[in-house]
C-alpha positions in Angstrom: 81.2 -137.3 72.5 82.1 -138.6 76.1 81.3 -135.5 78.0 78.6 -135.8 80.6 77.2 -132.2 80.3 75.6 -130.7 77.0 77.6 -127.8 75.6 75.5 -124.7 75.6 74.4 -125.2 71.7 73.2 -128.6 72.2 71.4 -127.4 75.7 69.6 -124.9 73.6 68.8 -127.5 71.2 66.9 -129.7 74.3 65.6 -126.7 75.3 63.8 -126.0 72.2 62.5 -129.6 71.8 60.9 -129.8 75.0 59.9 -126.3 74.6 58.2 -127.6 71.3 56.7 -130.8 72.9 55.4 -128.9 75.9 53.7 -126.0 74.0 52.2 -128.3 71.6 49.4 -129.3 74.1 48.2 -125.5 73.2 48.6 -126.1 69.5 46.3 -129.1 69.9 43.5 -127.4 71.4 43.6 -124.7 68.6 43.2 -127.1 65.9 40.6 -128.9 68.0 38.3 -125.9 67.8 37.8 -126.6 64.3 38.5 -130.2 63.5 36.9 -133.6 65.3 39.4 -135.2 67.4 39.9 -138.5 65.4 39.8 -136.6 62.2 42.5 -134.3 63.5 44.4 -137.2 64.4 43.9 -138.9 61.2 45.4 -135.7 59.3 48.3 -135.5 61.7 49.9 -138.8 61.0 48.8 -138.5 57.1 51.4 -135.5 57.1 53.7 -137.4 59.1 54.0 -140.0 56.7 54.0 -137.9 53.5 56.0 -136.4 51.8 58.7 -137.7 54.4 58.3 -141.3 53.4 59.5 -140.2 49.8 62.9 -139.0 51.5 63.4 -141.3 54.6 64.1 -145.0 53.9 61.8 -147.4 55.8 63.8 -149.0 58.8 65.0 -152.3 58.7 62.4 -154.0 60.9 59.3 -156.3 60.8 56.1 -155.0 59.4 54.4 -156.2 62.3 56.4 -153.9 64.7 55.3 -150.7 62.6 52.1 -151.8 62.5 51.8 -152.4 66.2 53.3 -149.2 67.0 51.3 -147.4 64.4 48.2 -148.6 66.2 49.3 -148.1 69.7 50.5 -144.4 68.9 48.0 -143.3 66.6 44.5 -144.8 67.4 45.9 -145.3 71.0 47.8 -142.4 72.1 46.9 -139.5 69.9 43.2 -140.5 69.3 42.4 -141.0 73.1 44.6 -137.6 73.8 42.7 -135.6 71.5 39.3 -137.1 72.4 40.0 -136.1 76.2 41.3 -132.6 75.3 38.3 -131.8 72.9 36.2 -131.2 75.9 37.2 -133.3 79.1 40.7 -132.3 80.3 42.7 -128.9 80.0 45.8 -128.7 78.0 48.1 -127.8 81.0 46.9 -131.0 82.9 47.1 -133.3 79.8 50.8 -132.4 79.3 51.2 -133.4 82.9 49.3 -136.7 83.1 50.4 -138.1 79.7 54.1 -138.1 81.1 52.9 -141.0 83.4 53.8 -143.1 80.4 57.2 -143.5 82.0 55.7 -145.6 84.9 53.5 -147.8 82.5 56.8 -148.2 80.3 58.8 -149.4 83.2 55.6 -151.6 84.6 55.4 -153.2 81.0 59.2 -153.8 80.8 59.4 -155.3 84.2 56.6 -157.7 83.5 58.4 -158.9 80.2 61.5 -159.5 81.7 60.8 -160.3 85.3 63.1 -157.6 86.3 62.5 -156.9 90.4 61.2 -153.3 91.1 63.7 -151.0 93.0 62.9 -149.1 96.0 63.2 -145.4 94.3 60.9 -146.8 91.8 58.2 -147.4 94.3 58.7 -144.3 95.9 58.7 -142.1 92.4 55.3 -144.0 91.5 53.8 -143.4 95.0 54.7 -139.6 94.6 53.2 -139.2 91.2 50.0 -141.3 92.3 49.5 -138.7 95.0 49.8 -136.1 92.3 47.0 -137.8 90.2 44.9 -138.3 93.3 45.0 -134.5 94.1 44.0 -134.0 90.1 41.1 -136.3 90.8 40.0 -134.5 94.0 39.6 -131.3 92.1 37.8 -132.6 89.0 35.3 -130.0 87.6 33.8 -129.1 83.9 37.3 -128.5 82.4 38.9 -131.6 84.2 36.7 -134.5 84.5 37.2 -138.0 85.7 36.7 -139.3 82.1 39.4 -137.0 80.9 41.8 -138.0 83.2 40.9 -141.8 82.7 41.5 -141.1 78.8 44.8 -139.4 79.2 46.0 -142.4 81.4 44.6 -144.7 78.6 46.8 -142.8 76.2 50.2 -142.8 78.3 49.2 -146.7 78.7 49.3 -146.9 74.7 52.3 -144.6 74.5 54.0 -147.0 76.8 53.1 -150.1 74.7 54.5 -148.4 71.4 57.6 -147.6 73.5 58.2 -151.6 74.3 57.2 -152.2 70.7 60.1 -149.6 69.6 62.6 -151.0 72.1 62.4 -154.5 70.4 64.3 -153.5 67.7 67.1 -151.2 69.0 69.4 -149.3 66.8 66.9 -148.1 64.6 66.3 -144.3 63.7 63.4 -143.0 65.6 62.4 -140.6 63.1 62.2 -143.4 60.2 60.3 -145.8 62.6 57.7 -142.7 63.4 57.2 -141.6 59.8 56.6 -145.3 58.7 54.4 -146.5 61.5 52.5 -143.3 60.7 51.3 -145.3 57.7 49.3 -147.7 60.0 48.2 -145.0 62.1 45.9 -143.3 59.5 43.5 -146.2 58.5 42.0 -147.0 62.1 42.0 -143.2 62.5 40.1 -142.6 59.3 37.6 -145.5 60.2 36.9 -144.2 63.6 36.3 -140.9 62.6 34.0 -141.7 60.0 32.0 -144.3 62.3 31.8 -142.0 65.6 32.2 -138.4 64.2 30.5 -139.0 60.5 31.3 -137.2 57.2 29.2 -134.3 57.8 31.4 -133.0 61.1 34.5 -134.0 59.2 33.7 -132.1 56.2 32.3 -129.1 58.0 35.6 -129.1 60.2 37.9 -129.4 57.1 35.7 -126.9 55.2 35.9 -124.1 58.3 39.2 -124.7 59.4 41.4 -121.3 58.7 45.0 -121.0 58.3 45.9 -121.2 62.0 44.1 -124.5 61.9 46.1 -125.9 59.2 49.3 -124.5 60.6 48.4 -126.3 64.1 47.9 -129.6 61.9 51.3 -129.2 60.2 53.0 -128.2 63.5 52.1 -131.7 64.7 53.3 -133.4 62.0 56.5 -131.1 61.1 57.4 -129.4 64.3 56.4 -132.1 67.1 57.3 -135.2 65.0 59.9 -134.4 62.6 61.9 -131.6 64.3 61.5 -133.2 67.6 62.7 -136.4 66.9 65.5 -135.5 64.8 66.9 -133.2 67.4 66.3 -135.7 70.3 67.9 -138.7 68.4 70.8 -136.1 67.4 71.5 -135.6 71.2 71.0 -139.3 72.3 73.5 -140.1 69.6 75.9 -137.7 71.4 75.6 -137.8 75.3 74.0 -140.9 77.6 70.4 -141.1 78.0 71.2 -140.1 81.6 72.2 -136.4 80.3 69.5 -136.1 77.8 66.3 -137.6 79.5 66.1 -135.1 82.6 65.3 -132.5 80.1 62.0 -134.2 79.2 60.8 -133.1 82.8 60.2 -129.5 81.3 57.8 -130.8 79.1 54.8 -130.3 81.5 56.4 -127.1 82.5 56.0 -125.8 79.2 52.7 -127.5 78.7 51.1 -125.9 81.9 52.8 -122.5 81.3 51.8 -121.9 77.8 48.1 -123.0 78.5 48.1 -120.4 81.3 49.7 -117.7 79.2 48.0 -118.3 75.9 44.6 -119.9 76.7 44.1 -118.5 80.2 44.0 -121.8 81.9 43.9 -121.2 85.6 46.7 -122.4 87.9 45.5 -122.8 91.3 47.6 -124.1 94.0 46.2 -127.6 93.9 47.3 -127.9 90.2 50.6 -126.6 91.2 50.9 -129.0 93.7 49.9 -131.9 91.6 52.4 -130.8 88.9 55.2 -130.8 91.5 54.1 -134.0 92.9 53.9 -135.7 89.5 57.3 -133.9 88.2 58.9 -134.8 91.2 57.9 -138.8 90.9 59.3 -138.4 87.4 62.4 -136.8 88.4 63.2 -139.6 90.9 62.5 -142.3 88.4 65.0 -140.7 86.0 67.7 -139.7 88.3 67.3 -143.0 90.8 69.7 -144.9 88.8 72.4 -142.7 88.9 71.8 -141.7 92.7 71.0 -145.1 94.1 73.0 -147.5 92.3 72.8 -151.2 93.3 75.5 -152.4 95.6 77.9 -154.6 94.0 78.5 -157.9 95.8 82.5 -158.4 96.5 84.2 -161.4 94.5 84.6 -164.4 96.5 
């Protein structure tokens, strides 16, 4: 499909995906009420791999790429994210700050390709950095400097996973995520046993009710399988510049759902931080369309 604008059906699908990804932070918080964070992450990737691996063929990429992606996204992104959300940062702010992975991804890609940074990218990063500064100035018991640091490290790990995945273009994102999950589980399980201990793990699993297990499955089925299938479907039919801006709604849903369902306060400083960070992300996503490089006339 060559059309730039999404049809109304595809717009609804994009809306559904970002709604799932955004509200997922509330789902994470629900599961963390019973499960230790690293044990929860291990369960998430276990169910992302099984039973999907029986129906989805392993992507034709080197095993080292799947291992690296599994470690970065599993132990790195989600392990750190879940630890932070257990006690050190609110779900709404976590959904906002983790989106800074965009800037880490750009920085890593530029470092590898030696590409020169453009003016709009500097402006975007500066705006988002000011937003993070606003959050840092208002840390309290619910949003600690440690939590902010852990989320930034999670975003950096997510960016590293993006770089690894981009090294093998043309591969199904769903297949990549499913099979890389195989290598997320062992390190998460080992770290959970060492740092959280079997008594905490067994107690968490034994005390988990239907709601907790539904949250675990939602992480694997809704967030991962549905999300990646639907997003990949849209990217296969529209330019990335048409689909990508929808991701700006993820922190909107994250903060809104956390406020509505968990009672997370939304003071003016938090709204200001969200506007600054999302504004920076918007400039970065829309920048290539607005500020096109000037073409030099042929001699």
